[in-house]
C-alpha positions as CSV (number, residue, x, y, z in Angstrom):
1,M,-69.3,-36.5,-244.9
2,K,-66.2,-36.2,-243.7
3,T,-67.6,-37.0,-240.0
4,N,-69.2,-40.2,-241.3
5,Y,-65.9,-41.2,-242.6
6,L,-64.1,-40.4,-239.6
7,K,-66.7,-43.1,-237.7
8,R,-66.1,-45.2,-240.1
9,S,-62.5,-44.8,-239.8
10,L,-62.9,-45.2,-235.9
11,W,-65.3,-48.3,-236.4
12,L,-62.3,-49.4,-238.6
13,A,-59.4,-49.0,-236.1
14,T,-61.7,-50.4,-232.7
15,I,-61.9,-53.3,-235.5
16,L,-58.6,-53.8,-236.3
17,L,-57.0,-53.1,-232.5
18,S,-59.7,-55.7,-231.0
19,S,-58.2,-58.2,-233.7
20,Y,-54.4,-57.6,-233.1
21,C,-55.2,-58.4,-229.5
22,A,-57.1,-61.3,-230.0
23,A,-54.4,-62.6,-232.5
24,A,-51.6,-61.7,-229.4
25,Q,-53.7,-63.8,-226.7
26,T,-52.3,-67.7,-226.8
27,K,-51.6,-70.3,-224.1
28,P,-49.6,-69.9,-221.2
29,K,-46.0,-70.8,-221.3
30,A,-44.1,-72.3,-218.7
31,K,-43.1,-69.8,-216.6
32,T,-38.7,-69.5,-217.4
33,A,-35.9,-67.0,-215.1
34,D,-35.7,-65.6,-218.4
35,N,-38.8,-64.9,-219.3
36,N,-39.9,-61.1,-220.6
37,V,-43.0,-59.7,-219.0
38,D,-43.2,-56.7,-221.8
39,Q,-43.3,-59.8,-224.3
40,R,-46.3,-62.0,-222.5
41,R,-48.3,-59.0,-222.0
42,Y,-51.7,-60.1,-223.7
43,D,-55.3,-58.2,-223.5
44,F,-57.9,-59.5,-225.4
45,V,-61.6,-57.7,-224.9
46,S,-64.3,-58.7,-226.7
47,N,-68.1,-56.9,-226.2
48,D,-71.1,-59.7,-227.0
49,D,-74.7,-58.3,-225.8
50,G,-73.1,-55.1,-224.1
51,I,-70.5,-57.4,-221.7
52,R,-66.7,-56.9,-222.0
53,V,-64.7,-59.4,-221.2
54,E,-60.8,-58.7,-220.3
55,K,-58.2,-61.8,-219.9
56,V,-54.5,-61.0,-219.2
57,Q,-52.0,-63.1,-218.6
58,T,-48.1,-61.9,-217.4
59,E,-45.3,-62.2,-215.2
60,Y,-45.2,-60.0,-212.1
61,K,-41.8,-60.9,-209.1
62,G,-41.4,-63.7,-210.2
63,K,-45.3,-65.6,-210.8
64,V,-47.3,-66.0,-213.9
65,Y,-50.5,-64.3,-212.9
66,F,-54.1,-64.6,-215.0
67,L,-56.5,-62.5,-214.5
68,K,-60.2,-62.0,-215.8
69,L,-62.3,-59.3,-215.5
70,V,-66.3,-58.6,-217.5
71,N,-66.7,-54.9,-217.5
72,E,-63.7,-54.0,-215.6
73,K,-64.6,-56.6,-212.5
74,M,-62.6,-59.7,-212.1
75,T,-63.7,-62.6,-211.6
76,E,-61.2,-64.6,-212.1
77,L,-57.5,-64.8,-210.3
78,T,-55.3,-67.5,-211.5
79,V,-51.5,-67.6,-210.0
80,D,-48.4,-69.7,-211.8
81,G,-51.4,-72.0,-212.5
82,E,-53.2,-72.2,-209.6
83,K,-56.5,-70.3,-209.5
84,I,-56.9,-68.5,-206.4
85,P,-60.3,-68.3,-204.3
86,E,-62.0,-64.9,-204.6
87,A,-61.6,-64.7,-200.3
88,D,-57.6,-64.7,-201.2
89,W,-57.5,-61.6,-203.9
90,N,-55.9,-59.5,-201.0
91,K,-53.2,-61.2,-200.7
92,Y,-52.1,-60.2,-204.5
93,S,-53.4,-56.9,-204.3
94,D,-50.2,-55.3,-205.3
95,G,-50.1,-57.2,-208.6
96,I,-53.3,-56.9,-209.7
97,A,-53.4,-53.3,-209.1
98,E,-50.4,-53.2,-211.5
99,I,-51.7,-55.0,-213.7
100,R,-55.0,-53.2,-213.9
101,E,-53.1,-50.1,-214.2
102,E,-51.3,-51.4,-217.2
103,M,-54.3,-53.2,-218.8
104,R,-55.9,-48.6,-218.2
105,L,-53.1,-47.1,-219.7
106,Q,-53.0,-50.1,-223.1
107,R,-56.5,-49.0,-223.2
108,E,-55.6,-45.1,-223.9
109,R,-53.0,-45.8,-226.0
110,N,-55.4,-47.9,-228.1
111,K,-58.0,-45.2,-227.8
112,E,-54.8,-42.6,-228.8
113,Q,-54.0,-44.9,-231.7
114,A,-57.5,-45.5,-233.4
115,K,-57.1,-41.6,-233.0
116,R,-54.5,-41.4,-235.0
117,N,-54.8,-44.1,-238.1
118,A,-58.6,-42.2,-238.3
119,E,-56.7,-38.6,-238.7
120,Q,-54.8,-40.3,-241.3
121,A,-57.5,-42.1,-243.2
122,I,-58.9,-38.9,-243.5
123,R,-55.8,-37.2,-244.9
124,N,-55.6,-40.1,-247.2
125,E,-58.8,-39.0,-248.7
126,E,-58.2,-35.5,-249.2
127,Q,-54.8,-36.6,-251.0
128,A,-56.8,-38.3,-253.5
129,K,-58.8,-36.1,-253.8
130,R,-56.0,-33.8,-254.7
131,N,-54.5,-36.3,-257.1
132,A,-58.2,-36.0,-258.9
133,E,-58.2,-32.8,-259.5
134,Q,-55.0,-32.8,-260.4
135,A,-55.3,-35.2,-263.2
136,K,-58.2,-33.0,-264.2
137,L,-56.0,-30.2,-264.7
138,N,-53.7,-32.7,-267.0
139,E,-56.5,-33.2,-268.8
140,L,-57.1,-30.0,-269.2
141,Q,-53.8,-28.4,-270.4
142,A,-53.3,-31.5,-272.7
143,K,-56.2,-30.3,-274.6
144,R,-55.1,-26.8,-274.4
145,N,-51.6,-27.9,-275.9
146,A,-53.6,-29.5,-278.6
147,E,-55.6,-27.2,-279.6
148,Q,-52.6,-24.8,-279.6
149,Q,-50.7,-27.0,-282.1
150,V,-53.9,-26.5,-283.9
151,R,-53.8,-22.8,-283.8
152,N,-49.3,-22.8,-284.9
153,K,-50.1,-24.8,-287.9
154,E,-52.5,-22.1,-289.2
155,Q,-50.6,-19.8,-287.8
156,A,-48.0,-21.5,-289.8
157,K,-49.9,-21.5,-293.1
158,R,-51.1,-18.0,-292.6
159,N,-47.1,-16.9,-292.7
160,A,-46.5,-18.9,-295.7
161,E,-49.1,-17.4,-297.3
162,Q,-47.9,-13.9,-295.9
163,A,-44.3,-15.0,-297.2
164,I,-46.2,-15.4,-300.8
165,Q,-47.9,-12.1,-300.3
166,N,-44.6,-10.3,-299.2
167,E,-43.0,-11.8,-302.5
168,Q,-45.3,-10.5,-304.8
169,Q,-45.1,-7.0,-303.2
170,N,-41.2,-6.9,-303.3
171,T,-41.7,-7.3,-307.3
172,R,-44.6,-4.6,-307.5
173,N,-42.3,-3.0,-305.1
174,K,-39.2,-3.5,-308.1
175,E,-41.6,-2.4,-310.6
176,Q,-42.3,0.7,-308.4
177,V,-38.8,1.8,-307.5
178,E,-39.9,5.5,-308.4
179,R,-42.0,5.5,-306.0
180,G,-39.1,6.1,-303.7
181,Q,-37.0,3.7,-301.5
182,V,-39.1,5.1,-297.7
183,Q,-41.5,2.3,-299.3
184,A,-38.5,0.0,-299.6
185,R,-37.4,0.4,-296.2
186,L,-41.0,0.1,-295.0
187,N,-41.6,-3.3,-296.7
188,E,-37.6,-4.7,-295.7
189,E,-39.0,-3.9,-292.0
190,Q,-42.2,-5.8,-292.5
191,A,-40.6,-9.0,-294.1
192,K,-38.3,-9.1,-291.4
193,R,-40.8,-9.0,-288.7
194,N,-42.7,-11.4,-290.4
195,A,-39.3,-13.5,-290.4
196,E,-39.4,-13.0,-286.3
197,Q,-42.5,-14.0,-285.8
198,E,-42.2,-17.1,-288.2
199,A,-39.1,-17.9,-286.3
200,R,-40.9,-17.6,-282.4
201,N,-44.0,-20.1,-284.6
202,K,-41.2,-22.3,-285.2
203,E,-39.9,-22.2,-281.6
204,Q,-43.0,-22.3,-280.0
205,A,-44.2,-25.4,-282.1
206,K,-41.0,-27.6,-280.9
207,R,-42.3,-26.9,-277.4
208,N,-45.5,-28.4,-277.3
209,A,-44.3,-30.9,-279.4
210,E,-41.7,-31.7,-276.7
211,Q,-44.6,-31.0,-274.4
212,S,-46.6,-33.5,-275.6
213,I,-44.0,-35.8,-275.6
214,Q,-43.5,-35.6,-272.4
215,N,-46.7,-35.9,-271.1
216,E,-47.6,-39.1,-273.5
217,L,-44.5,-40.5,-271.5
218,Q,-45.6,-39.6,-267.9
219,A,-49.2,-41.2,-268.8
220,K,-47.2,-44.1,-269.8
221,K,-46.0,-43.7,-266.8
222,N,-48.5,-43.8,-264.7
223,A,-50.3,-47.0,-266.2
224,E,-47.4,-48.9,-266.0
225,Q,-47.2,-48.4,-262.4
226,A,-50.4,-48.2,-261.7
227,K,-50.1,-52.3,-263.5
228,A,-47.7,-52.6,-261.7
229,N,-49.2,-51.9,-258.1
230,E,-52.5,-54.1,-258.9
231,K,-50.0,-57.2,-260.1
232,F,-48.0,-56.6,-256.8
233,I,-51.3,-57.0,-254.5
234,K,-52.8,-59.5,-256.6
235,D,-49.2,-61.7,-256.4
236,I,-48.8,-60.9,-252.6
237,T,-52.8,-61.6,-251.7
238,E,-52.3,-64.5,-252.7
239,D,-49.4,-65.9,-251.1
240,L,-51.2,-64.6,-247.9
241,A,-53.7,-66.3,-248.3
242,T,-52.1,-69.8,-249.6
243,D,-49.9,-68.9,-246.2
244,K,-52.4,-69.1,-244.7
245,I,-51.9,-65.3,-242.9
246,I,-55.3,-64.3,-244.1
247,P,-58.4,-66.9,-244.9
248,D,-58.6,-66.1,-248.5
249,V,-58.1,-63.8,-251.5
250,N,-60.8,-61.2,-250.2
251,S,-59.6,-60.7,-246.9
252,L,-57.1,-58.7,-247.2
253,R,-58.0,-55.2,-245.8
254,E,-54.7,-53.1,-245.5
255,M,-51.0,-54.4,-245.2
256,Q,-48.2,-52.0,-244.3
257,L,-44.4,-52.9,-245.6
258,N,-40.7,-51.4,-244.8
259,Q,-37.5,-52.5,-243.3
260,E,-38.3,-52.9,-239.7
261,G,-41.4,-55.8,-240.4
262,M,-44.3,-56.8,-242.3
263,T,-48.4,-55.5,-241.0
264,I,-51.7,-57.3,-242.3
265,N,-54.8,-56.0,-241.3
266,G,-53.3,-54.5,-238.1
267,V,-51.5,-57.8,-237.5
268,K,-47.7,-57.6,-237.0
269,Q,-45.9,-60.9,-238.4
270,P,-43.4,-63.4,-237.6
271,D,-40.0,-62.2,-238.1
272,E,-40.4,-65.5,-240.3
273,V,-42.7,-64.6,-242.3
274,F,-41.3,-61.2,-242.8
275,K,-37.6,-62.6,-244.3
276,K,-39.6,-64.7,-246.8
277,Y,-42.2,-61.7,-248.1
278,K,-39.1,-59.6,-248.2
279,A,-37.1,-62.1,-250.0
280,K,-39.6,-62.2,-252.6
281,Y,-40.6,-58.6,-253.0
282,G,-37.8,-57.1,-251.6
283,K,-38.4,-53.8,-253.4
284,A,-41.8,-53.1,-251.4
285,F,-39.6,-53.1,-248.3
286,N,-37.0,-51.0,-249.6
287,G,-39.0,-47.5,-248.3
288,Y,-42.3,-47.7,-247.0
289,F,-45.8,-49.1,-248.4
290,D,-48.7,-48.5,-247.1
291,Y,-51.8,-50.3,-248.7
292,S,-55.8,-50.5,-247.6
293,R,-58.9,-52.0,-248.6
294,D,-60.2,-48.5,-250.3
295,G,-57.8,-48.5,-253.2
296,I,-55.1,-45.9,-251.4
297,I,-51.6,-46.9,-251.9
298,Q,-49.0,-45.5,-250.2
299,G,-44.9,-45.6,-250.4
300,Q,-42.0,-44.1,-250.7
């Protein structure tokens, strides 16, 4: 089961990385002196009938390069908007080599990230399992506490009955005082033990009642938190669909929110989107909020 889950996680991570790369593919910008290479490097990868197509556009030594590769074989080269004939590609070999090496490194980074995502998914599944087991333990403890309360009531009843019996015995003792002070002293000690037991029973009943109240409060907090989480996911999903960040309310697969940014379905959102949602849902951005479609929510 864990192997299948890992395969599904790896597949999902690959899809998310491909979606991120596809979202990053844009039309070429006009070359300017202050363009930043890292900000303008894109890598779009698609697989169709076993054909791997890669496109990258970046700047190298003041020139804008556009490369297209099919199954890792370069099929097209454009420099500063001019398509270069294959016979002249060797003139740009240094730039091509550097760009292809960066593409290779990026693929390796993507694989590592996919692996980390899959491992995290497994950890999330294990944590969910532990949470479910803890919930069962809490339920069992609550049942034991209730049973203990019943036993305490029965014990209190027995203690009261015993007290009556003790009183009756005292009456008999008075009538039989001639039987000696030894018997009277034994009865006094018994009465003392009974009183101590009754006090312990009352203290135990008090502790049980306090524990029951704490359990009830915790259950209420858990229910309120679950309801708040559900409403938050519903509200922000509707906003995302309204703002066309996702196609519709059923398209949200995962979401990460923190003080640094906002990532939806693997795509980091622009600053203006981040600021807008942080202003509206500031509490979710204060720490770290991680949501995935399988219902796992992490946050701090």
